[in-house]
N, C-alpha and C positions, 0 to 999 in steps of 0.2 A: 192329528196327528196317530201314527202305525200304534198297534195295542203294545208291543212290546218297549214302546218307549212312555207310556202312559203304566203300564206298571211299573216300570224301574223308577220312575216320580215319583211315583205314589210308594211304592217300598224306601225308599232314601227318606221321605218326609215322614214316614211311620216310625222306620228306628232311630230315624233323630226324636219324635215328640216321645219314645218309648225311653228313651236314654234319661232325657232332660225331665222326666218327670218322677226318678228318682234324686231328682235333689233336695240336700239337706243339708249340707253341712261342709267342713272341711277340713281333710285330712293334708298332715305329712307325716313321712315314712321316711327317715333317712336310711340312705342305702349307700355306706361307704366302700364297697367292697365293685359293685358295677363302673363300667364308664360311662353309660347311660344315662342320661338327665332326664326325667320323664315328666309329663306336667298335663295334665287334664282337667279342663272347666266345662262346666255344661248347666245351664240355667231353665228357667220357664215361668213369664211374667207372664201377668194376667193382666187385665180390664175388665170392670163390667159396668154397666148402669141399669136401671128400668126402674118404669114408671108406670104408675095407676092409667086409665083410660082416661080418669078425669085428674089430673093433674094439673093443674092450672100455671105452674112456672113453665111448661113448654119442656120438649126433650124426648130424646127418640131413644127406643129398647136397645143396648147394644154389646155386644164380649169383643174382645180382642182376646190374642194370643201372639209373642213375643218367643222364641227358642232359640238356642244356641247352645254349638260345640266348638272347642277349641282342645286339641290334641296337639301334645312336641313331643319328639324325642330326637333325642341330640347325642351323639355320638361321641367322643374324643381322647385320641389317640395317642400318640407319642409325634407325628408326622403328620398325622390323615384325622380326618371328622367326617360325619354325613349327619345332616340337619333334615327332620322332614316336620312339617304341618301342615293339619288340618284343619280349618277355621269356615265354620257353616253356621248359614243364620238363616230363617225365616218367621215373618209375622205376616200373619193376617189379621182384620178386624171387619164382624159384623155389623152392621148396621141396618135396624126394622126399617124396612122398601128398599133398601139397597140390595142388599145380599151379601156375601161375602168379596173383599177386596183385600190385595195384597199390600202389605207396609212395609216388609223388609226380607231378602231374597239375597241369596251369594253361598258361594261353592267356589272354596279356593283353595288347593294343594301344592303343594311347594316342596321339592327334597333339593337337596344342594352338597355335594361331594367338595371338601377342602381338601386340600395338599399345602401345610405349612412351608410357608417362604419365613417368614419372622413373628416376632410376640404378636403383633399385631394384623397382617396380611396374608392371605392365602391365596393359591392360587383354586380358582371355580369353578365346577361343572355343574351347571342348573337348570331345573327342568318347572313349571309351573301350569296350573288351569285355574282360568276365572272363568265361572258359569254361572247358573240361576238353577233355582227346581224347577220353578212353576211358570206359568202363563202370563206375562203384564198387557195390561190394557191403559187405553187413552180413555176414561170417560167424557161423556157430553152430553148435550141436550141436541137434538132435530130439531130440525123446522118447524116438525108438527107435535112439538112439546115432546113427544117419546125419548124416555133414556137410550143412550145409542154406545156402541163402544168401539176400537181400531185395536186389531192385535200388534204391541209391538215388538215382542220378545216370546221365548219359551225355553223349557228346559234344553240346553245344548243348542240355543238358538239366540245367542251366538254362544261358541263357547271358545277362551280365546286360550290357545296352548304353545307356551312360549320356553325354548333351548338357551341356554345362556353360556358362554366360555368369556372369563376374565378375571377379575380379583376382587376380594372381598376385605376390607377392612372393619374390625372389631375390637376399637380401643378399648371398652368396657362391654361385661357379657350383657346390659340391657340393649343396646343400641350398635346394630350393622348396618356396613353400605356396601352393596355389590353393585359394582359394574362392570357389565360385559358386552363389548363392544361386537362380539359378535351374537346376535338372537335372533336367529329365526325366530320368525310368530306366524303357526297356523292359525285361522280365524275358519270358523265353523258355523252354516247356519243350516239348518234342518229346514226345508222349503221355505227358501226366503222370499218365495212368491205370497206369501201370507203377509209381509210388508210391505208392499210396494206400493207407492202411494205419488202422485201426481210431484208432491212438493219433494219424497226421495225416490228417486227410479232405479239407488244404485243402494238397498238396507245396507251397511255396514261391510260396503266396499263391493258387493258381490254385486254382479251380473243375474240376470232370470235363470240363467241356465248354468246356474252354478251353486255347490253345497258346502265348498272352500274355496281360501287363494292363501297362499304362502307370500308371504317376505321374505325371504332368504335374505340381504344385506340388510343387517340392520342393527339398532342397540336400544340396551336395557339397562335403565339403572333400579336399583329397587333398597328403598330406608328402612328401617324398623324400627321402630322406640318402643318396649315394653320395660313397663318400670314404677312399684310402690311410688309415686312423691309425696305422699303422707301416709300415715298410719290409718290402715283399711283403704285407701284413697289409691288405686292402678289406674294410669295412663298410656293406653297403647293406640299406636299409629303404626300407618304403612303407607308409604308413598311410591309408587311406578309413574318411570318415565320411559317412554315406547318411541323412538324414531326411526324411521324407513330411511337409509341413505337416500333413495333412488329418488324420494320426495320429501327433503331434509328444507321444510319452512317453517318458522314460530307458529304458525295458524293450524301445520298440519303434526303438529308433536300432540303424542297422546300423555296423558296426564288421569292421576285416581290417587285420591289421598282418602284414608278408612281410618279415621279416629273415633277411638272410643274411651270413655271415661266410667269407671266403675267405684261404689262406693260400696262396702260390707255396713248395713246399720244394724247387723246381731249378725249371730249367726248361722240364722236361715232366709235372712232377709238378705237384699241388694237395689242400688238402685242402681241403672246403668242412662248413660245418655250419648247416643251414636250419631256422626255425620260421615255422609260422603259427599266428597266437591270430585265429577268429574267432570272430564272435556276430551270428547272422540268427536274429530270431524265428518268421519264417517255415520257419526249417529246423529248430532246437530250441529249446527253452527255459535252454538253458546253453549257455556259452561252448565253441567246441571247441576242440581245442591238437590239431598235427602236430609232429612233429622228426624231423629227417634228417640222417644225419651220412654223409660219403664221403670217398674220396679215388681219384685218379684225372687221366687227362690234361686240358690246358687249353691253346685257342691262342687269342690275342687279335691286333686289330689294332685303330689309331687312326692318324688324323692328324692328333694335335694331341699338344703337351705338356703333363699334367694341372700343375696348378698348386699347389704346396707351402703 
């Protein structure tokens, strides 16, 4: 990895953590003049365990950290709208004897311009980016018993940039469904040769001599739900379906579901459960699944009151 990429990745993570460390409260300041609805959320979750050398119960010293940042800025006019979202997450765990290992990593940026057709439907032009901050590894034991690893992914390896032209259905404030029958996608993989194996000669659908590929004729569906389902309990999920018209078979459809349940346990403390389900035949023939649970601090700010 070149120095520029390393520095950029480090800067992003540093800024991400710096903001998260200020988390300590919830603020709502209603602005009745602006047409912009803004919502900012950030949090830092820590877990730690330590033992003396004579602890007979067994165990390994460990420390874990998860940080997240979410920001939305949505403009609504008489006939036009502009929605923007930043969703960042990063987590790592350090177990004594094993070193640091990543547990969570996501960069999601989305922007959408809408022109109102009626109360519930917009003509929509959108673009989104999905990638990660840091290197991802597969850990295993070599035949000689030593720890070994295989590099699976990295910063902007892969990165998916998708543009979309279509329609958005938004019957209520907390749910939207975006249908883009024209949705070309650019897949970027920085130095794809790092990920080539005998089982996967074309990682993320790229040949060894390429760093990017474009699927011009494609369809994308994005559905998002974000609502307080009980007092101090928020449920947010996002589902993305992507289909290449030139390779339109059931087992070649891209599916990704991100689900987060957040409960406020007090003014300063929150509990978070997150799950990701992913199917991408260019990555693996089977469904991928991850789950994380954490308790920590959260800070939120918004200039509007949620409708019940």
